[in-house]
C-alpha positions as YAML, in Angstrom:
chain: A
units: angstrom
residues:
- id: 1
  name: MET
  ca: [34.30, -6.88, 138.59]
- id: 2
  name: VAL
  ca: [31.88, -4.80, 137.55]
- id: 3
  name: ILE
  ca: [28.70, -5.61, 135.74]
- id: 4
  name: ALA
  ca: [26.63, -2.54, 134.43]
- id: 5
  name: GLY
  ca: [24.77, -1.35, 131.36]
- id: 6
  name: ALA
  ca: [22.73, 1.16, 129.83]
- id: 7
  name: GLY
  ca: [19.73, 1.97, 131.32]
- id: 8
  name: ARG
  ca: [17.46, -0.69, 133.73]
- id: 9
  name: ASN
  ca: [17.48, -2.94, 130.59]
- id: 10
  name: GLY
  ca: [20.85, -2.90, 129.73]
- id: 11
  name: THR
  ca: [22.36, -3.59, 133.90]
- id: 12
  name: GLU
  ca: [19.10, -6.88, 133.53]
- id: 13
  name: ALA
  ca: [20.91, -7.93, 129.98]
- id: 14
  name: ALA
  ca: [24.34, -7.99, 131.81]
- id: 15
  name: GLY
  ca: [22.98, -10.11, 135.04]
- id: 16
  name: GLU
  ca: [21.18, -12.54, 132.80]
- id: 17
  name: PHE
  ca: [24.42, -12.83, 130.77]
- id: 18
  name: VAL
  ca: [26.66, -13.65, 134.14]
- id: 19
  name: ALA
  ca: [24.19, -15.88, 135.35]
- id: 20
  name: SER
  ca: [24.06, -18.09, 132.56]
- id: 21
  name: SER
  ca: [26.50, -20.98, 131.91]
- id: 22
  name: VAL
  ca: [25.14, -21.22, 128.68]
- id: 23
  name: LEU
  ca: [26.14, -17.73, 127.89]
- id: 24
  name: LEU
  ca: [29.52, -17.65, 129.33]
- id: 25
  name: LYS
  ca: [30.41, -20.66, 127.50]
- id: 26
  name: LYS
  ca: [29.67, -18.58, 124.23]
- id: 27
  name: LEU
  ca: [32.23, -16.01, 125.51]
- id: 28
  name: ASP
  ca: [35.23, -19.19, 126.27]
- id: 29
  name: GLU
  ca: [34.70, -19.89, 122.97]
- id: 30
  name: ARG
  ca: [35.42, -16.23, 121.71]
- id: 31
  name: LEU
  ca: [38.85, -15.26, 124.46]
- id: 32
  name: PRO
  ca: [42.23, -16.82, 123.65]
- id: 33
  name: ALA
  ca: [43.76, -18.91, 124.86]
- id: 34
  name: GLY
  ca: [45.69, -18.15, 128.09]
- id: 35
  name: SER
  ca: [43.48, -15.65, 128.35]
- id: 36
  name: GLN
  ca: [42.59, -16.29, 131.84]
- id: 37
  name: ASP
  ca: [44.58, -14.27, 134.22]
- id: 38
  name: SER
  ca: [43.76, -10.79, 131.74]
- id: 39
  name: ASN
  ca: [41.16, -7.99, 131.80]
- id: 40
  name: LEU
  ca: [38.40, -8.45, 130.00]
- id: 41
  name: GLU
  ca: [35.99, -6.39, 128.78]
- id: 42
  name: VAL
  ca: [32.50, -7.53, 127.46]
- id: 43
  name: ILE
  ca: [30.01, -5.54, 125.21]
- id: 44
  name: LEU
  ca: [26.69, -6.88, 124.59]
- id: 45
  name: LYS
  ca: [23.69, -5.94, 122.84]
- id: 46
  name: THR
  ca: [19.60, -7.10, 123.56]
- id: 47
  name: ASP
  ca: [16.29, -6.40, 121.80]
- id: 48
  name: LEU
  ca: [13.63, -4.51, 123.59]
- id: 49
  name: ILE
  ca: [10.40, -6.10, 123.19]
- id: 50
  name: ASP
  ca: [7.16, -3.84, 124.47]
- id: 51
  name: GLY
  ca: [9.63, -3.13, 127.05]
- id: 52
  name: LYS
  ca: [11.00, -6.85, 128.57]
- id: 53
  name: THR
  ca: [14.77, -7.56, 127.40]
- id: 54
  name: GLY
  ca: [15.35, -10.19, 125.67]
- id: 55
  name: GLU
  ca: [18.06, -12.28, 125.79]
- id: 56
  name: PRO
  ca: [22.11, -10.89, 125.92]
- id: 57
  name: ALA
  ca: [24.44, -11.38, 122.83]
- id: 58
  name: ILE
  ca: [28.11, -10.81, 122.28]
- id: 59
  name: VAL
  ca: [29.17, -8.04, 120.14]
- id: 60
  name: ALA
  ca: [32.60, -7.55, 121.22]
- id: 61
  name: THR
  ca: [35.14, -8.87, 123.32]
- id: 62
  name: TYR
  ca: [38.45, -6.96, 124.54]
- id: 63
  name: VAL
  ca: [41.16, -8.82, 126.74]
- id: 64
  name: TRP
  ca: [44.39, -6.45, 127.84]
...
């Protein structure tokens, strides 16, 4: 597993995403049935307000 982002704020958002059961549930709802043994890429976005990282949101997923 690789969890990373573009810069400090991107990495912080990625870490927040994988640590949140609420956000991971949102991811699970987007994945096709039977994909639990597949590779997965998730593209996230976050807002930056006064240099602080906002809540991450899923932009896209790719399963192969």
